[in-house]
N, C-alpha and C positions, 0 to 999 in steps of 0.2 A: 284488358278485353272480358268481358263477361258472357258467360255462357248463355244460349237460350234453354232455360230448364223448366219450361210450361209443363203442368203435369199431364202426363198422358196414361189413360188407361192400358195396359199391355197384360197378355196372359203370362200368368206367374205361378209356378208351382204345378201339383198334381191335380189335373181338372176332373170333375164328375165324368165327363163323358170316358176317360180313361179306365176310372172304375168300373163302370158299366161294362165298357168294352172287354175289360179282364175278366168280369164275373160270367159275361155270356160265353166267353171263350173256355173257361174252366168248366161250366156247366157242359158244354158240347164235347170237352175233352173226356170229362168223367163217364158220359153216356156213351162214347164211342170204346172206351177201354172196357167198360162195364159188357157193352154189347159183344165185345171179341170174346170175353171170358164165355159168354154164352152161345156164341155161335162159332167159333174158332175160325177156319178159313177154309171149311169145305162147303161146297155148292155156293161159290164167291157171289154171283148175281142172281140167285134163285129168286123167281116172284113170290115164293112163299116159304119161308124158312123157319124163324124164331121169333118169339116176342119178347120185349123188355117192357114190365108193365103192360099197357094197352098199345103200345107202338109195336107195329112189325118191323123187325129188323132181319137185314142179312150181312155178310162181312163186307160188302161193299159200302152199304150204307153206314156200318161201323168205321170203316177207314174215312169216309166221307165226313163223319161227325168229329174225327180226330183231327183232320186237315183244319176244320171250322174252327175247331178249338184251339189247336196251337196258333193259327193267324190271329184269333183274338186276345190271346194272351201276348204274343209278340208286337201287336199293333197297339196294345195299351200302353207301351213305352213312351209314345208321344200322343198329344191332343189331336194333331192332324191326321196322324194314321189311324186313329181310334174312330174319326170322322169318316174316313174313306173305309174302313171295316163296315161301319154302319152302311154306306150305299151297296157295298158288296153283299150284306146281308139281306139288304132290300131287294137287289136285283135277283142274286140266286134263290133265295128262298120263295120270292114271288113266282119265279118259273117252276121250281119245285112245287107249289102250291097249285099252281094252273096245270100242272103234269098230273098232279096227283086227284085234282079235283075230275080231271078227264077219264082218267084210271078207275076212279069209286063211282063212275056213272052220273055224275053231277050233270055232264052235258049231254045233248041230246045224239050228239055223234063224237065219237073219241078220235080227234084229229092225230094224236100220238099213240094210236092203238098199235102201228107197225113197231114202234121202238119198245114194244112191252113194257115190263115194270121192273127193270133191274136195280132198283131200290127198295123193293117190297113196300110200296108205300100203302096205307090205309087210311080211312077216316081220321082216327085220332092223330096219324102223321099229319094229315092237312091241317088240323087245327094248331099243333105244334107249329107247323110251318108258316101259318098265317100269325100267330103271334110273334114268332122270330123275325118275318118281315117287318112287322109293325115295330119292334124294337130297333130294328135297323135303321127305320126312318127316323127314330127318335135320337138315336146316335148320330145320325147324318146332320141334324138340323138342331142339336142340343147346343144353347148359347154358352161360350166360354166364360169361367168365372175370372174376372179381371181386378188386377190391384192397379191404384194409381202409383206411377213411378215418377222421377225426375222433381219432388218437391223440394225447395231450398231447406238447408238443415241437414241434410242427408250427406253432408261430405262435399256438397256442392256448392257453388257461389251463388248468391243472389240475382234475381233477373236486374238488368239496368233498369232503373225507374223503378224500382220494387220499394216498397213502405218504408222498410228501415234505411235504405239508401237515401230517399228523399228527406227523411227526418234530419240524418246526419248532416246532410249538404245544408239544409234549410239553418240548422243550428250554427253550421260552419259559417255561413253567411252573415248570420245576424251577429256572430262573435267578432267578424271582421269588421262590421259596421261600426259596433260598440269601442273597439280598441283601435280600430284604424289599422289593422293589419289583416293580411288573407292567411288563410288556414288551408291547409289540404284536406280535400273532401274526406269525410268518414272519421275525422278525429274529434273526440269528444272536447266540447267546450265547457268550462266549469261555471266562470263568471267572469265578468270584465276584469281583467288584469290578472287573472289566475294564471299558473302555470299550465302549461298544455302538455 
């Protein structure tokens, strides 16, 4: 009995989405660790604390960056998890972007004014969060690199009716007509009257 070994594209190996998720995770992990060296843990959720280049940071913001970074590194071990990480980035950083836009006065009214600014968000953070949300969308919808598997010749039997099986069986039938004998399918026929 032969197996159906039609070629099927399957995800194989390390995917580009995994590399990108791991890279984003490493960047956020580094930002969080560097930020903690700058801020320490004092004034954990203060609205104005310290800056890292042009980004406003406080200890809560740094811990958040470390968590996002660790998740990115861990979820990069699977292509499905890396795509889930993309959706997570899109949603979380989309919310942070809207929150930051409200805090920095882009909206006429601040609907989250009562929540304050525990992440010490500023305009530069808004641009970073926009970029991260867009990268999250790219991760979430990035197509998988696929390899074709299931081709005959890789330790598997060819499909019934494949080209090779048809030629051998046809030659076998022709040999049977010429010599007046029947041959098992797949055996090589040399010439009329030759040994098989």
